C-alpha positions as CSV (number, residue, x, y, z in Angstrom):
1,X,-2.8,11.7,8.8
2,X,-1.9,10.6,5.3
3,X,-0.8,7.0,4.8
4,X,2.7,6.3,3.4
5,X,2.9,2.8,2.1
6,X,6.1,0.8,2.2
7,X,6.4,-1.3,-0.9
8,X,9.0,-4.0,-1.3
9,X,7.3,-6.1,-3.8
10,X,8.2,-4.1,-7.0
11,X,11.9,-4.3,-6.1
12,X,11.7,-8.0,-5.5
13,X,9.7,-8.5,-8.8
14,X,12.2,-6.4,-10.9
15,X,15.3,-8.1,-9.6
16,X,13.8,-11.4,-10.0
17,X,12.9,-11.1,-13.7
18,X,15.3,-8.4,-14.9
19,X,18.6,-9.2,-13.2
20,X,20.3,-12.3,-14.1
21,X,21.1,-14.2,-10.9
22,X,22.3,-17.5,-9.6
23,X,18.7,-19.0,-9.9
24,X,17.4,-18.7,-13.5
25,X,13.8,-18.4,-14.2
26,X,11.7,-21.6,-14.7
27,X,10.0,-22.1,-18.0
28,X,6.5,-21.6,-16.1
29,X,7.9,-18.3,-14.6
30,X,8.8,-17.0,-18.1
31,X,5.5,-17.9,-19.5
32,X,3.7,-16.1,-16.6
33,X,5.8,-13.0,-16.6
34,X,3.4,-10.8,-18.6
35,X,0.4,-11.7,-16.4
36,X,2.5,-11.1,-13.2
37,X,3.8,-7.8,-14.4
38,X,0.3,-6.6,-15.3
39,X,-0.9,-7.6,-11.8
40,X,2.0,-5.9,-10.1
41,X,1.4,-2.7,-12.2
42,X,-2.3,-2.8,-11.4
43,X,-1.6,-3.2,-7.7
44,X,0.9,-0.4,-7.7
45,X,-1.5,2.0,-9.5
46,X,-4.3,1.0,-7.0
47,X,-2.1,1.8,-4.1
48,X,-1.2,5.2,-5.7
49,X,-4.8,6.0,-6.0
50,X,-5.8,5.0,-2.5
51,X,-2.6,6.2,-0.4
52,X,-0.8,9.5,-0.3
53,X,2.8,8.2,-0.8
54,X,4.4,5.0,-1.9
55,X,8.0,4.3,-0.5
56,X,9.7,1.7,-2.6
57,X,12.4,-0.4,-1.1
58,X,15.5,-0.3,-3.2
59,X,18.5,-2.7,-3.0
60,X,21.3,-1.2,-4.9
61,X,20.5,-0.2,-8.4
62,X,17.1,1.4,-8.7
63,X,15.7,-1.0,-11.0
64,X,12.0,-0.1,-9.8
65,X,12.5,3.3,-11.1
66,X,13.4,2.0,-14.6
67,X,10.4,-0.2,-14.4
68,X,8.1,2.8,-13.6
69,X,9.6,5.0,-16.3
70,X,9.1,2.2,-18.9
71,X,5.5,1.8,-17.7
72,X,4.3,5.4,-17.0
73,X,6.7,7.3,-19.1
74,X,9.3,9.9,-17.7
75,X,7.0,12.6,-17.2
76,X,4.4,10.4,-15.3
77,X,7.2,9.4,-12.9
78,X,8.4,13.0,-12.5
79,X,4.9,14.1,-11.6
80,X,4.8,11.4,-8.9
81,X,8.1,12.6,-7.5
82,X,7.1,16.3,-7.7
83,X,3.7,15.7,-5.7
84,X,5.5,13.4,-3.0
85,X,3.6,10.4,-4.3
86,X,6.9,8.4,-4.7
87,X,9.8,8.0,-2.5
88,X,12.7,5.4,-2.3
89,X,14.3,3.6,0.7
90,X,17.8,2.7,-0.1
91,X,18.6,-0.6,1.7
92,X,22.2,-0.9,2.8
93,X,22.0,-3.4,5.7
94,X,20.5,-6.8,6.1
95,X,20.5,-9.8,8.3
96,X,22.1,-13.1,7.0
97,X,22.2,-16.6,8.6
98,X,24.9,-19.1,8.7
99,X,24.3,-22.0,6.4
100,X,26.9,-24.3,8.2
101,X,26.7,-24.9,11.8
102,X,29.3,-23.1,13.8
103,X,29.5,-24.2,17.5
104,X,28.8,-21.4,20.0
105,X,27.9,-18.9,17.5
106,X,24.5,-17.3,17.2
107,X,23.4,-18.1,13.6
108,X,22.2,-14.8,12.5
109,X,24.4,-11.7,12.0
110,X,24.0,-8.2,10.4
111,X,25.8,-7.1,7.2
112,X,26.3,-3.7,5.7
113,X,27.1,-2.8,2.1
114,X,29.5,0.1,1.4
115,X,29.4,0.1,-2.4
116,X,28.2,3.2,-4.0
117,X,24.9,1.8,-5.3
118,X,24.0,0.7,-1.8
119,X,24.9,3.9,-0.1
120,X,24.9,6.8,-2.6
121,X,21.3,7.6,-4.0
122,X,22.7,9.2,-7.2
123,X,24.8,6.1,-8.0
124,X,21.8,3.9,-7.1
125,X,19.7,5.9,-9.6
126,X,22.3,6.1,-12.4
127,X,23.0,2.4,-12.4
128,X,19.3,1.6,-12.4
129,X,18.7,3.6,-15.4
130,X,20.9,1.4,-17.5
131,X,17.9,-1.0,-17.7
132,X,15.8,1.6,-19.5
133,X,14.5,0.6,-23.0
134,X,14.7,4.1,-24.5
135,X,16.9,6.4,-22.8
136,X,16.0,10.1,-22.6
137,X,18.4,13.0,-23.3
138,X,21.3,13.7,-21.0
139,X,19.5,16.8,-19.8
140,X,16.4,14.9,-19.1
141,X,18.3,12.2,-17.1
142,X,20.0,14.9,-15.2
143,X,16.8,16.6,-14.3
144,X,15.3,13.1,-13.2
145,X,18.2,12.2,-11.1
146,X,17.9,15.5,-9.1
147,X,14.3,15.0,-8.4
148,X,14.8,11.3,-7.5
149,X,17.7,12.0,-5.2
150,X,15.5,14.2,-3.2
151,X,13.1,11.5,-2.9
152,X,15.5,9.0,-1.2
153,X,15.5,7.9,2.5
154,X,18.6,6.3,3.9
155,X,17.4,4.2,6.9
156,X,19.2,4.2,10.3
157,X,21.8,1.5,10.3
158,X,21.3,0.8,14.0
159,X,17.8,-0.5,13.3
160,X,19.5,-3.7,11.9
161,X,21.2,-4.6,15.2
162,X,18.0,-3.8,16.9
163,X,16.1,-6.1,14.8
164,X,18.7,-8.9,15.4
165,X,18.5,-8.4,19.1
166,X,14.7,-8.3,19.1
167,X,14.6,-11.6,17.1
168,X,16.9,-13.4,19.7
169,X,14.7,-12.1,22.5
170,X,11.6,-13.4,20.8
171,X,13.3,-16.8,20.4
172,X,14.5,-17.0,23.9
173,X,10.9,-16.2,25.1
174,X,9.6,-18.9,23.0
175,X,7.4,-16.5,20.9
176,X,8.4,-18.1,17.6
177,X,6.8,-21.4,18.0
178,X,4.2,-20.8,15.4
179,X,7.0,-20.6,12.9
180,X,8.5,-23.9,14.0
181,X,11.2,-22.5,16.3
182,X,11.1,-23.9,19.8
183,X,13.4,-22.4,22.4
184,X,13.9,-25.8,23.9
185,X,16.6,-26.1,21.3
186,X,19.5,-23.9,21.9
187,X,19.5,-21.1,19.3
188,X,23.1,-22.0,18.5
189,X,22.2,-25.6,17.7
190,X,19.5,-25.0,15.2
191,X,19.6,-27.0,12.0
192,X,20.0,-25.2,8.6
193,X,16.4,-25.0,7.7
194,X,15.5,-23.4,11.0
195,X,18.5,-21.2,10.7
196,X,17.1,-20.1,7.5
197,X,13.6,-19.5,9.0
198,X,15.2,-17.4,11.8
199,X,17.0,-15.3,9.1
200,X,13.7,-14.6,7.3
201,X,12.0,-13.6,10.6
202,X,14.9,-11.4,11.5
203,X,14.9,-9.6,8.1
204,X,11.1,-9.1,8.5
205,X,11.6,-7.7,11.9
206,X,14.1,-5.3,10.4
207,X,11.6,-4.1,7.8
208,X,9.1,-3.7,10.7
209,X,11.5,-1.5,12.7
210,X,12.2,0.5,9.6
211,X,8.5,1.1,8.9
212,X,7.9,2.0,12.6
213,X,10.8,4.5,12.5
214,X,9.7,6.3,9.5
215,X,6.0,6.3,9.9
216,X,5.4,3.8,7.0
217,X,2.5,1.4,6.6
218,X,2.4,-1.9,4.8
219,X,-0.1,-3.0,2.2
220,X,0.2,-6.7,2.6
221,X,1.3,-7.9,6.0
222,X,0.7,-11.7,5.4
223,X,4.5,-11.9,4.6
224,X,5.6,-10.1,7.8
225,X,6.2,-11.2,11.2
226,X,4.9,-8.3,13.4
227,X,5.3,-10.3,16.5
228,X,3.2,-8.3,18.9
229,X,5.0,-5.1,18.3
230,X,2.1,-3.0,19.7
231,X,3.9,0.3,19.3
232,X,3.9,-0.2,15.5
233,X,0.2,-0.2,15.0
234,X,0.6,2.3,12.2
235,X,2.2,-0.1,10.0
236,X,-1.1,-2.0,9.6
237,X,-3.0,1.2,8.4
238,X,-2.7,0.7,4.8
239,X,-3.8,-3.0,4.8
240,X,-6.7,-2.2,7.1
241,X,-7.7,0.9,5.1
242,X,-7.7,-1.3,1.8
243,X,-9.9,-3.9,3.4
244,X,-12.4,-1.4,4.6
245,X,-12.4,0.3,1.1
246,X,-13.0,-3.2,-0.4
247,X,-16.1,-3.5,1.9
248,X,-17.4,-0.2,0.6
249,X,-16.8,-1.5,-2.9
250,X,-18.9,-4.4,-2.3
251,X,-21.6,-2.2,-0.8
252,X,-21.6,0.1,-3.7
253,X,-21.2,-2.9,-6.1
254,X,-18.3,-1.4,-8.0
255,X,-15.1,-3.2,-9.1
256,X,-11.7,-2.6,-7.5
257,X,-9.3,-0.3,-9.2
258,X,-7.0,-3.1,-9.9
259,X,-9.8,-5.0,-11.7
260,X,-10.6,-2.0,-13.7
261,X,-7.0,-1.8,-14.9
262,X,-6.7,-5.4,-15.7
263,X,-9.9,-5.5,-17.6
264,X,-8.8,-2.5,-19.7
265,X,-11.6,-0.2,-18.3
266,X,-9.0,2.4,-17.6
267,X,-5.5,3.0,-19.0
268,X,-2.3,3.6,-17.0
269,X,-2.3,7.3,-18.3
270,X,-5.9,7.9,-17.2
271,X,-5.2,6.3,-13.7
272,X,-2.2,8.6,-13.2
273,X,-4.4,11.5,-14.2
274,X,-7.2,10.4,-11.9
275,X,-4.8,10.3,-8.9
276,X,-4.6,14.2,-9.1
277,X,-8.3,14.6,-9.4
278,X,-9.7,16.7,-6.4
279,X,-12.2,13.9,-5.6
280,X,-9.3,11.3,-5.5
281,X,-7.2,13.6,-3.2
282,X,-10.2,14.1,-0.9
283,X,-11.0,10.4,-0.8
284,X,-7.4,9.6,0.2
285,X,-7.6,11.9,3.1
286,X,-11.1,10.5,4.1
287,X,-9.8,6.9,3.9
288,X,-6.7,7.8,6.1
289,X,-8.9,9.6,8.6
290,X,-11.9,7.3,8.9
291,X,-10.9,3.8,7.9
292,X,-7.5,3.3,9.0
293,X,-8.3,1.1,12.0
294,X,-9.9,-2.3,12.0
295,X,-13.8,-2.2,11.9
296,X,-16.6,-4.5,11.7
297,X,-18.8,-4.3,8.5
298,X,-21.4,-2.3,10.5
299,X,-18.9,0.2,11.7
300,X,-17.6,0.5,8.0
301,X,-21.3,1.2,6.9
302,X,-21.7,3.8,9.7
303,X,-18.6,5.6,8.8
304,X,-19.7,5.8,5.3
305,X,-23.2,6.8,6.0
306,X,-21.9,9.5,8.5
307,X,-19.7,10.9,5.7
308,X,-22.8,11.3,3.5
309,X,-25.0,12.8,6.3
310,X,-22.9,15.3,8.1
311,X,-23.8,15.8,11.8
312,X,-23.2,19.5,11.5
313,X,-25.5,19.9,8.5
314,X,-29.0,19.3,7.3
315,X,-30.1,16.9,10.2
316,X,-29.4,19.6,12.8
317,X,-32.2,21.8,11.6
318,X,-35.8,21.7,12.7
319,X,-37.2,20.9,9.2
320,X,-34.7,18.2,8.8
321,X,-35.7,16.4,12.1
322,X,-39.4,16.3,10.8
323,X,-38.2,15.0,7.5
324,X,-35.7,12.5,8.8
325,X,-37.5,9.3,8.4
326,X,-38.4,10.1,4.7
327,X,-35.0,11.4,3.9
328,X,-33.2,8.4,5.3
329,X,-35.4,6.2,3.1
330,X,-34.3,8.3,0.2
331,X,-30.6,8.2,1.4
332,X,-30.7,4.3,1.4
333,X,-31.7,4.4,-2.3
334,X,-28.9,7.0,-3.1
335,X,-26.4,4.8,-1.4
336,X,-27.7,1.4,-2.7
337,X,-29.8,-1.4,-1.4
338,X,-26.8,-3.5,-0.2
339,X,-26.9,-2.0,3.4
340,X,-27.7,-4.4,6.2
341,X,-28.6,-1.6,8.7
342,X,-31.9,-1.9,10.5
343,X,-32.0,1.9,11.2
344,X,-32.2,2.6,7.4
345,X,-35.0,1.4,5.1
346,X,-33.9,-0.2,1.9
347,X,-36.2,1.9,-0.2
348,X,-35.8,-0.3,-3.3
349,X,-37.8,0.9,-6.4
350,X,-38.4,4.4,-5.0
351,X,-38.2,7.1,-7.6
352,X,-37.0,10.4,-6.5
353,X,-39.2,13.4,-6.9
354,X,-38.2,17.0,-7.2
355,X,-38.8,17.4,-3.5
356,X,-36.8,14.3,-2.7
357,X,-33.9,15.6,-4.8
358,X,-34.0,18.8,-2.9
359,X,-33.7,17.1,0.4
360,X,-31.1,14.7,-0.9
361,X,-28.9,17.6,-2.2
362,X,-29.3,19.3,1.2
363,X,-28.2,16.1,3.1
364,X,-25.2,15.6,0.7
365,X,-24.0,19.1,0.0
366,X,-20.5,19.2,-0.6
367,X,-17.8,16.4,-1.1
368,X,-18.6,12.9,0.1
369,X,-16.6,9.6,-0.6
370,X,-19.6,8.5,-2.7
371,X,-18.4,11.0,-5.3
372,X,-15.3,8.8,-5.7
373,X,-17.0,5.5,-5.4
374,X,-19.9,6.2,-7.8
375,X,-19.3,9.3,-10.0
376,X,-15.7,8.2,-10.8
377,X,-15.4,4.5,-10.5
378,X,-18.9,3.6,-11.8
379,X,-18.4,6.0,-14.8
380,X,-15.3,4.2,-15.6
381,X,-17.0,0.9,-15.5
382,X,-19.5,2.1,-18.1
383,X,-16.8,2.5,-20.7
């Protein structure tokens, strides 16, 4: 099943640096803006290459859309919308906490926004486009809005109340101790700092419920409080798949896609073109189907090797069974000498003969994930 990643980071970054708010940027934040912006863009493109769809959290004006147009160009964004690579989740509800103590009142409550930019996709898009550097023609804007509106998701408002109730339940069951919240203190008697922590947890719980409800996955779960919601295992798929992908990158001794972008080995335009490459499409499917659950390094290696040596292919023939010991040694050279697998000889320094190449071609006939890892990524590194 394709992995659909929930991305809240771009919205937070865009609003922090582009919207003048109550808290002005520090001098250090201003100095680091370009570095952090490049990192965000590289992370975003890496996710685009590894996962089928990115669903961006949008709060009011769709400023992330403007950032993407300024970065990828209008046509680049339109192509992502057309191929279902980009969607938007319009956030119209949130959880707030009371800054002052109010006796006998639970310190978290839900709040909904009814303004057009928070409830109407077209208004959200139109207002967000005001941040564009160079505005396209009215006709181009109209075409873009039509495509972007079709990519909007309006989350179920009832999930906000559900998140609030779940947070209160977790507190009463003393399951928030790790966050400094002990149920020995009545929830209505928490000090301001702990009320704030409770509010952060509740908003994170809200995102968790939304992701679970819309089959979304999260790329970086360190900032989320999943709180043993076992029924929402799918929201961890993106992070797990990426960690497993990173292990394969180390095995093949290739840089991450993010590093290639930051080091100027590949341009943004080239990366977007690479996303539609058939090898990339198949790699995303393979990653989602084979490496979306937690695995040990040995399991990752086995999954990778199994994808190179198909059970229904060459090894099922009589001649293959005879040649298997030799062929596996050849395969180890083909994959790389970084595999710590006792069943596969390292074969360092072996040169492939015509016969060896024939066996290898039979074993790896058709597409394999190695085509993406070596034929594409390693070729980019050579540039």
